[in-house]
Every structure is written in C-alpha cells, then in structure tokens.
C-alpha positions in Angstrom: -16.1 7.6 -188.4 -17.9 7.4 -192.0 -17.1 10.1 -194.8 -16.6 10.1 -198.5 -14.5 7.3 -200.4 -10.9 7.6 -199.3 -8.9 10.0 -201.9 -5.4 8.7 -201.3 -4.3 11.2 -204.3 -5.6 14.1 -201.9 -3.4 13.0 -199.0 0.4 14.5 -198.6 3.4 12.8 -199.9 5.6 12.2 -196.7 9.3 12.7 -196.6 9.8 9.2 -195.4 13.3 9.2 -196.3 14.0 12.1 -194.2 11.7 11.2 -191.2 13.4 8.9 -188.5 12.0 5.5 -188.4 10.3 5.4 -185.0 8.3 8.4 -185.4 5.3 7.5 -188.0 6.0 3.6 -188.6 7.8 2.4 -185.6 11.3 0.8 -185.4 11.0 -3.1 -185.4 12.1 -4.7 -182.1 12.2 -7.4 -179.6 14.6 -5.5 -177.7 15.5 -1.8 -177.0 18.2 0.4 -175.4 17.5 3.9 -174.6 21.1 5.2 -174.3 20.9 8.8 -172.8 23.8 10.9 -173.2 25.6 13.8 -172.3 27.2 16.4 -175.2 30.7 17.0 -174.0 32.3 18.3 -176.9 29.6 19.8 -179.5 32.4 20.2 -182.5 33.2 16.3 -181.9 29.8 15.3 -181.4 28.5 16.8 -184.8 30.8 15.6 -186.9 30.0 11.8 -185.3 26.6 12.4 -185.6 26.4 13.4 -189.2 28.0 10.0 -190.0 25.7 7.8 -188.2 23.6 5.5 -190.2 20.3 6.5 -188.4 17.0 4.6 -189.4 14.6 6.1 -191.9 10.8 5.7 -191.9 11.5 4.4 -195.6 13.8 1.9 -194.0 11.4 0.7 -191.7 8.2 0.6 -194.0 10.7 -1.6 -196.4 11.5 -3.9 -193.3 8.0 -4.4 -192.4 7.2 -5.1 -196.0 9.5 -8.1 -196.2 8.5 -9.5 -192.9 4.8 -9.3 -194.1 5.9 -11.0 -197.3 8.0 -13.9 -195.5 5.2 -14.3 -193.1 2.6 -14.8 -196.1 5.0 -17.7 -197.2 4.7 -19.0 -193.4 8.3 -17.9 -192.5 8.2 -16.7 -189.2 12.0 -16.4 -188.5 13.0 -12.8 -187.6 15.4 -10.8 -189.9 18.1 -8.6 -189.1 16.5 -5.2 -188.7 18.8 -3.2 -186.4 17.5 0.4 -185.6 19.2 3.4 -184.7 17.5 7.0 -184.1 18.1 10.1 -181.9 16.6 12.7 -180.0 17.8 15.8 -178.0 16.5 18.0 -175.1 16.3 21.6 -175.5 19.6 22.1 -173.9 21.1 19.4 -176.3 19.9 21.1 -179.1 21.5 24.5 -177.9 24.7 22.9 -177.5 24.5 21.8 -181.2 23.7 25.4 -181.9 20.3 25.6 -182.5 19.4 28.9 -181.0 16.3 30.9 -180.4 13.9 28.2 -178.9 13.1 30.3 -176.0 9.8 32.0 -176.3 8.7 30.3 -179.4 5.1 29.6 -179.4 4.4 25.7 -179.2 8.0 25.3 -177.5 7.2 26.4 -174.0 6.9 22.9 -172.5 9.9 21.4 -174.5 12.3 24.2 -173.3 11.0 23.9 -169.7 11.5 20.2 -169.8 9.2 17.6 -167.9 10.5 18.1 -164.3 9.3 21.7 -164.6 5.7 20.4 -165.4 5.3 18.4 -162.5 2.4 20.2 -161.3 0.6 20.0 -164.3 1.2 16.3 -164.7 0.8 15.4 -161.1 4.1 13.7 -160.9 6.2 12.7 -158.1 8.9 14.8 -156.6 11.9 15.1 -159.4 14.4 15.1 -156.5 13.0 11.4 -155.9 13.1 10.2 -159.6 15.7 7.4 -160.6 15.7 7.7 -164.2 16.4 10.9 -166.3 15.4 14.1 -164.9 17.1 16.7 -162.7 19.1 13.9 -161.0 20.5 12.6 -164.4 20.3 15.4 -166.9 20.7 14.5 -170.6 21.4 16.3 -173.6 19.9 13.5 -175.8 19.2 9.8 -176.3 20.1 7.1 -178.7 17.2 4.8 -179.5 18.6 1.3 -180.5 16.5 -1.4 -181.5 17.1 -5.1 -182.5 15.8 -8.7 -182.5 18.2 -9.5 -180.0 20.3 -7.5 -177.6 23.5 -8.8 -179.2 21.9 -6.9 -182.4 22.0 -3.7 -180.4 25.6 -4.3 -178.8 26.6 -4.7 -182.6 25.1 -1.5 -183.5 27.0 0.1 -180.6 30.2 -1.4 -181.2 30.3 -0.4 -185.2 28.6 3.1 -184.7 28.7 4.5 -181.2 31.9 3.8 -179.7 34.1 4.9 -178.0 32.0 7.8 -176.7 34.8 10.0 -175.4 36.5 10.2 -178.9 32.9 11.4 -180.4 32.3 14.1 -177.6 29.6 12.4 -175.7 29.5 10.3 -172.6 26.5 8.0 -171.3 24.4 9.4 -168.6 21.8 6.8 -168.3 20.6 3.5 -170.0 16.9 2.2 -169.9 16.7 -1.5 -171.2 13.5 -2.7 -172.8 12.2 -6.3 -173.9 9.3 -7.6 -175.4 7.5 -9.9 -173.2 7.6 -13.7 -174.2 4.9 -15.5 -176.0 1.7 -15.8 -175.4 2.0 -12.2 -173.7 4.0 -11.0 -176.4 2.9 -7.1 -176.6 1.5 -7.4 -173.2 2.5 -5.2 -170.2 3.5 -6.6 -166.8 -0.1 -6.8 -165.6 -0.9 -8.9 -168.3 -3.0 -6.8 -170.6 -2.5 -6.2 -174.3 -0.7 -2.9 -175.0 -0.6 -0.5 -177.9 -3.7 -1.8 -179.6 -5.3 1.3 -180.4 -2.9 3.0 -182.4 -4.1 5.5 -184.9 -3.5 5.2 -188.7 -1.5 8.0 -190.4 -2.8 9.3 -193.8 -0.3 9.9 -196.6 1.9 8.2 -199.0 5.8 7.5 -199.7 7.3 9.4 -202.5 7.0 6.0 -204.5 3.3 6.1 -203.9 3.1 3.5 -201.4 0.0 4.2 -198.9 1.5 4.5 -195.2 -1.4 2.9 -193.6 -3.9 1.2 -196.3 -7.6 0.7 -195.6 -8.9 -2.8 -195.4 -12.2 -1.5 -196.2 -12.2 1.6 -198.4 -15.8 1.5 -199.3 -17.5 1.3 -195.9 -14.9 2.4 -193.8 -13.1 5.0 -195.8 -11.5 6.9 -192.9 -9.8 3.9 -191.3 -6.9 1.5 -191.6 -8.1 -1.5 -189.8 -11.4 -1.7 -188.6 -11.7 0.7 -185.8 -8.3 2.5 -186.6 -9.0 6.0 -187.5 -6.9 7.6 -190.2 -5.2 10.8 -188.8 -3.5 13.5 -190.8 0.2 13.2 -190.2 0.7 16.8 -188.6 -0.5 15.3 -185.5 2.9 13.3 -185.3 5.4 15.2 -187.5 5.9 18.7 -188.3 5.3 20.0 -191.6 1.9 18.5 -192.8 -1.6 19.1 -192.3 -3.1 18.0 -188.8 -6.6 17.3 -187.7 -9.4 19.7 -188.2 -11.1 20.3 -184.7 -14.0 21.9 -186.0 -15.2 19.8 -188.8 -18.0 21.2 -190.6 -21.8 21.8 -190.2 -24.1 20.6 -190.5 -22.2 17.7 -192.3 -19.0 16.9 -190.6 -16.4 15.6 -193.1 -13.7 13.7 -191.1 -11.4 13.4 -194.2 -11.0 17.2 -194.6 -7.4 18.3 -193.5 -7.0 20.7 -190.9 -4.5 23.6 -191.0 -0.6 23.1 -191.7 1.3 22.2 -188.7 4.1 24.3 -189.2 7.6 23.8 -187.6 8.0 26.2 -184.6 11.6 27.0 -186.1 12.8 25.8 -189.6 15.2 23.0 -188.1 12.0 21.3 -186.9 10.5 20.4 -190.3 9.9 16.6 -190.6 10.6 16.1 -187.1 8.6 15.5 -184.0 8.6 15.8 -180.0 9.5 12.5 -178.2 7.9 12.2 -174.8 9.7 9.5 -172.6 8.4 8.3 -169.2 9.8 5.4 -167.0 6.6 3.9 -165.1 7.4 1.4 -162.5 4.6 -1.3 -162.0 4.0 -3.2 -158.7 2.1 -6.3 -160.1 1.5 -8.8 -157.3 0.3 -5.9 -155.0 -2.0 -4.8 -158.1 -3.3 -8.5 -158.4 -3.8 -8.6 -154.8 -5.8 -5.4 -154.7 -8.1 -6.5 -157.8 -8.7 -9.7 -155.8 -9.8 -7.8 -152.8 -11.8 -5.2 -154.6 -13.6 -7.9 -156.4 -14.9 -9.5 -153.3 -16.2 -6.2 -152.1 -18.7 -6.1 -155.1 -22.1 -8.0 -154.3 -25.5 -8.3 -155.9 -26.6 -8.8 -159.4 -23.3 -7.2 -160.7 -20.7 -8.7 -158.4 -17.4 -9.5 -160.5 -14.7 -11.7 -160.7 -10.9 -10.4 -160.4 -10.5 -11.4 -164.1 -13.5 -9.2 -165.0 -12.7 -6.3 -162.8 -9.2 -6.1 -164.0 -10.6 -6.1 -167.5 -13.0 -3.3 -166.4 -10.4 -1.2 -164.8 -8.2 -1.4 -168.2 -11.1 -1.5 -170.3 -9.8 -4.7 -172.2 -9.5 -8.5 -171.0 -5.8 -9.7 -170.9 -6.5 -11.2 -174.6 -7.2 -7.5 -176.0 -10.7 -8.0 -176.2 -12.5 -4.8 -175.5 -15.0 -5.1 -172.7 -17.2 -2.4 -174.6 -17.9 -5.8 -176.9 -17.6 -8.5 -174.7 -18.6 -6.8 -171.0 -19.0 -10.0 -169.1 -16.4 -12.7 -170.5 -13.4 -12.8 -172.7 -14.0 -13.4 -176.2 -11.0 -14.6 -178.2 -12.4 -13.7 -181.5 -12.0 -10.0 -180.4 -8.8 -10.3 -179.0 -5.6 -8.6 -180.1 -4.4 -9.4 -183.6 -8.1 -10.1 -185.0 -10.0 -7.9 -187.2 -12.1 -6.1 -184.4 -9.8 -5.6 -181.8 -10.6 -2.1 -182.5 -14.0 -2.0 -184.0 -16.1 -0.3 -181.5 -17.0 3.3 -180.2 -18.5 4.0 -176.9 -21.8 5.7 -178.2 -23.8 2.4 -177.2 -22.5 2.7 -173.7 -23.1 6.1 -172.7 -23.7 5.5 -169.2 -20.5 3.2 -168.5 -22.2 0.0 -167.7 -20.0 -2.3 -170.0 -17.0 -0.2 -170.1 -16.3 2.1 -167.0 -16.0 5.6 -167.8 -12.7 5.6 -166.3 -11.5 2.5 -167.7 -7.9 3.0 -168.8 -8.7 2.6 -172.7 -11.6 5.1 -172.4 -9.8 7.7 -170.5 -6.7 7.8 -172.5 -8.9 7.4 -176.0 -12.5 8.5 -175.4 -13.7 8.2 -179.2 -17.0 9.3 -179.5 -17.8 10.2 -175.8 -19.1 13.3 -175.2 -18.1 15.4 -172.0 -20.5 15.8 -169.2 -23.2 14.5 -171.5 -24.9 11.2 -172.0 -27.4 12.0 -174.3 -25.7 14.2 -177.1 -27.0 14.8 -180.5 -25.4 13.2 -183.7 -23.5 16.5 -184.5 -22.3 16.8 -180.9 -20.7 13.4 -180.9 -19.2 14.0 -184.5 -17.5 17.3 -182.8 -16.5 15.2 -180.0 -14.9 12.7 -182.1 -13.1 15.5 -183.8 -11.6 16.9 -180.7 -10.7 13.7 -179.6 -8.6 13.0 -182.5 -6.5 16.4 -181.9 -5.2 14.8 -178.7 -3.9 11.3 -180.1 -0.3 10.2 -179.7 2.0 7.7 -181.6 2.9 5.4 -178.8 6.2 3.5 -178.8 6.6 1.9 -175.3 8.2 -1.4 -174.4 8.1 -3.4 -171.2 11.2 -3.4 -168.6 12.6 -5.6 -166.1 12.2 -9.2 -165.3 8.9 -11.6 -165.5 7.0 -11.9 -162.3 8.6 -14.4 -159.9 6.5 -17.2 -158.4 8.0 -15.8 -155.1 6.7 -12.5 -155.8 3.5 -13.9 -156.5 3.2 -16.1 -153.7 4.2 -13.1 -151.0 2.3 -10.3 -152.8 5.3 -8.0 -152.9 7.3 -6.6 -155.6 11.0 -7.4 -155.0 12.3 -6.6 -158.6 11.9 -3.5 -160.7 9.5 -3.8 -163.8 7.1 -1.7 -165.8 6.9 0.2 -169.0 9.1 2.6 -170.7 6.7 5.0 -172.1 7.6 6.9 -175.4 5.2 8.7 -177.7 5.9 11.0 -180.6 3.7 14.1 -180.9 3.6 17.8 -182.4 2.3 19.4 -179.5 3.4 18.5 -176.0 0.6 20.5 -174.4 -2.2 19.7 -176.5 -1.3 16.1 -176.8 0.5 14.2 -174.0 0.0 16.6 -171.3 -3.6 17.5 -172.0 -4.4 13.6 -172.1 -2.5 13.1 -168.8 -4.1 16.2 -167.1 -7.5 16.7 -168.8 -8.4 13.2 -169.1 -6.4 10.5 -167.3 -6.1 12.6 -163.9 -9.6 14.1 -164.1 -12.2 12.7 -161.7 -14.9 14.1 -163.9 -14.0 12.8 -167.3 -15.8 11.6 -169.2 -18.6 12.3 -166.9 -18.9 13.6 -163.2 -17.9 10.9 -160.9 -16.1 8.7 -163.1 -12.8 8.8 -160.8 -9.2 8.7 -162.1 -7.6 6.4 -164.5 -6.8 3.2 -162.2 -3.9 2.3 -164.4 -1.8 5.4 -165.3 -3.6 8.2 -163.1 -1.3 9.9 -160.7 -3.4 10.5 -157.7 -2.3 13.1 -155.1 -3.2 10.7 -152.3 -2.5 7.0 -151.8 -6.1 6.0 -153.1 -8.4 7.5 -155.5 -12.0 6.8 -156.6 -13.1 4.5 -159.4 -16.6 4.0 -160.7 -17.3 0.6 -162.0 -19.6 -0.8 -164.3 -22.8 -3.1 -164.3 -22.8 -5.3 -167.4 -25.1 -7.7 -165.8 -28.2 -5.6 -164.8 -27.0 -2.7 -167.2 -28.4 -0.4 -164.5 -26.4 2.5 -163.8 -27.5 2.8 -160.1 -25.7 -0.6 -159.5 -22.3 0.6 -160.3 -19.7 0.0 -157.6 -17.8 3.0 -156.2 -14.4 1.6 -155.5 -11.3 3.0 -153.7 -8.4 2.2 -155.8 -4.8 2.1 -154.8 -1.9 3.2 -156.7 0.3 0.8 -158.5 2.2 2.6 -161.4 4.9 5.1 -160.4 6.7 7.6 -162.6 10.2 7.4 -162.1 11.5 9.9 -164.4 11.5 11.2 -167.9 12.0 14.3 -170.1 11.0 16.0 -173.3 13.2 15.3 -176.6 13.1 16.2 -180.0 13.6 13.8 -182.9 15.0 15.7 -185.9 14.7 14.9 -189.4 17.9 13.3 -191.1 18.1 16.5 -193.1 18.1 18.7 -190.1 20.7 16.8 -188.5 23.1 17.2 -191.9 22.4 21.0 -191.6 24.0 21.1 -188.1 
C-alpha cells in the first residue's frame, strides 16, 4: 500500500499501561504455559486477581527495547522477562459479576463458545476434543511466559500458588516451547511461522511509536517492508479500526475507520482471545508430500521441497514462493528485509504461488475474489476488505521434536503441533470469517482453488488443492491434487482479556 506521508500525530495514543502485554505487542517467550482454570470461589478469586502483577503492553515494549539495545552491542544472552496475562470465558466473566453479555451485538460468538460454533468452523465433534471445551470447561486461562520453564514455575510459586486458597483450580495445562535453532520460530512441519504479523498504528503515552516505519517516505503505510500498519481497533476495543470502504476515486489507506467501541464498558482496552490446539502429523505429512510430488509430471513437475513450499506459500526458510517460485532464496528468508515485501497482484493466475497456499488463504493481500483481471480501484477495495479480517497471532509449538524412529516409520507416535492464539475485536469477522470464508472455501480466492492444505478442516479425509506452474507459467499446467488432512483441531474456546483497569474494577 502507498499513500500520503505517515502522520504519527494523527494516530491514537494507546493505553499501553492498561492493555495486557500479549495483545498488541506479544509477551517475550521461549516457553509458555497456558493454565486453564475454574473459578470455585468468586469472592476469594477476585481479591487474588486484583493483586496479581499482570504484564502490561508498556512493560513488554520496554523489555523489547532492552533486548534490541543489547543486541546492538552484540549481547545475545536472554534477559529475565517473565510474563503473566489472564483471559476469561463468558462463563468466567459471569462468575466475576460481569453481567448483561447475552444478547449484546458482537458478543454472540463469545457467549456461545467455540464448541457451539462447530458447524461454522467445520471442526471435529467437540465430544472428542482432548483440550479445553465441553470435556474440560474453563472459566479462564493464565498465560505464563518466560525464557525457561523454570522462570514460569517461579512466577507460579510467587504469585499463583496455592490455587485452593485463592478460589480457583486447574482444569487443563497446555505447554508450549519455541523450537531450537536453526528452526527457531518454525512450526513442526518445518516452515517459518508468524512471519506476516500486521503492524499497529499509534503511540504510547510517552510518544513512542508502537510500530515504526522503516521507510516513511516510499512506504508510509508499512512498518517493515510489506508489513501493513493497521488501526488498533482491529485488535483492542476503544480505538479506530480499519475503513473497509476507503475513498473513491483515490483510496486513502491511512484514513481511520469508525471507532470500535467496547460492546460493554468493561471491555474497553481489552480484546477477545481465540485458543485452538492444533495437532500435526509430521511424518505422514512428509510422506504425502513425497508421494504427491512424484505424481506431478511434465514441465511443471516438482520436488517434494517445492511442493511443500507451494502448499504453505513459503519455503522452510520463510522466503515467499511469490518472490522465489522455483528455488529457496535465503536473501528473502525470515528475518530479512523483504520477507513480506510482496503482493499477489503480479501472480493473479496463481502460477507461482497457488491460490490455496496457506499464506494466500489466510492473508490474500491484494487478491480479488473471483477476478483475475481487476481494475486498480477494485484491487484497492479488496486490500481494504482484507485488512478488516486480520488477526494478531500469538501461537507457539508444543510437543517434542520429530524422532528419527518416527521419520523412518512414517508414523506419528508422539503428540506435537501448534497452540494457536490470536487477539481480535470481532470473533465473527476476523477469526471465524478467515476460517470459514477463506481457509475452508474451495472457491477462494478463485473457483477451483481448493482448501487450505495446512489448516483447512475438510468434511472428508481428503480435499482438492490446485497447484502452481512456476516453470512454464502456463495456468493450464497447474496440477489438481488430492491432499489428505494432517492437522487436527483438538479443542479450544473463546476468551476475553480485560484491561488492567477493568480487572481492578471488579
């Protein structure tokens, strides 16, 4: 996106001392523990909750600044940065006395809970979920992070224990760990994860920019190259959101949309948190990619490495196939300036990056639905529409590294996958919309695309996936593949992360 020069003074001042740290900035973590709980004595729990040292966005910004300063001096040792946040289900908020949520516009999905939305999300039967949900109902979750599990356990010992004396009990634990170098930040299939996070417009009360622009002249609407700056109301209540319509005939991407008001006053400076446990069958995925690659032929026959990259939309290094369609390019890999510096407008026919590639499904950028020859204005409006469905993702991997025994046998024997978290202000228009209208829609972005081969939830054992044709660049050469399902949703729910002030008001 390009527009007028960025006017930071026109952007909102964010209540960073009140907003929880994981929402807009992201708690620093090598390890994470999600401690799902039941509120057994609301009176005891409220007093305990008000005394917790919850980590604010301001604290996380200061921690990240310290890390950046140390790295500039060549110091790479980790700093102590324990994080503690909390979020509640609708049932949990009711126990805390937050009344009047039923029937409020914008809260329907939150009040219903994720299990009740199974048909919308094409999820497995909730009766078979192994994580939170109907089998393990939770009132809330403590989000604990640290450089090590010892740091997390120290936070528990100092501030959360003993649960029974504070009116709560543990329902379920989910343990996440960032994978080791050189696959740090990669999910278990091996691909760089969380590369395309949006930037956030706004400043702290002290005037510090939340997401600085690396190129304020040529790319005023971006933080890093390709990282679009979004208005904070997309992720936290009480601020302007994105304008889905823009202006005719000269679109202005820097113009804010309407104020995203909290559905009830308690929700100001808070956000919904979506949690899902996604199990991955890694050796089976690898075997399938090998077999599918062997089934391709002709000018656009692919190797397993290339087919896997096409299914994800990025090479394992993080380099986008849109920019490097036939071989990996480490100059475009995760952590390089151009890791996100692309749109899909130069590949409308999907010959480089398949229409159904995971990164294209989940974030279609300037793609136009059912149109491969759009006008410039249609592209601008499509981009504006896309940005109203973004999410602030905070996932982390769980489970052990793939063993050589599993790799040799081609069979998963140990549970591993992704603990998906995201923060939004509309569960329906952000998380659910992306899952239903994009990821699970076989005609998105164009008819015949097929489902997202990574996180799509097919109703049968296999689903269609239309590949690419990067060598010939002939759309008629794209292979139509039948892809099996290797990611299983095993439980989850909808939570709300209140502001620190809202917690004190209980």
